[in-house]
Phi, psi and omega in degrees: 000320179298322177300318179294321179296324177290314182297328180269359173089005179283333175230154174233156177280127182287140180300341179279001177299142180291155179302332180287354177280354185241155177267127182244153173236128353292159187286339181209165177296320179301318179293321178295318179295319177297316179295332180269017180054038175081003181264105183296338179284346181264359182284126177274176178289142176294151180246138178284131175268184178267013181254155179209167179256104185302329182286345181255332183287158174251144186236160173211157176274120187277044180235155175078186184258356178208165178302322180294312179289330177298316178295319179297315181292326175296317177302313180298318179297315181294319178299315181292317183290324184265010177289116182302333181296333181263010184252156171283167178299322179296319178294322177296319177298322179298328179292330181278000000 
């Protein structure tokens, strides 16, 4: 679920998340060394993929001027967006 919230823009991964919160290629030094045929001088820099580990990453609401106001504005946005009075019958059914 956290991954979906990040992909739709309601949450962002905080820059203070540890490097281990992300999937890198190659995944380990051993794999990089193997790919470089055992030559440590041929190992390139690891590359960040578009995947992450939600249980390790830190998140924030990318709204407002501070984390506190960001969370408040996210709450307001969700309340307004999920208000059944402003939805079509199909959208209301989707919520159920």
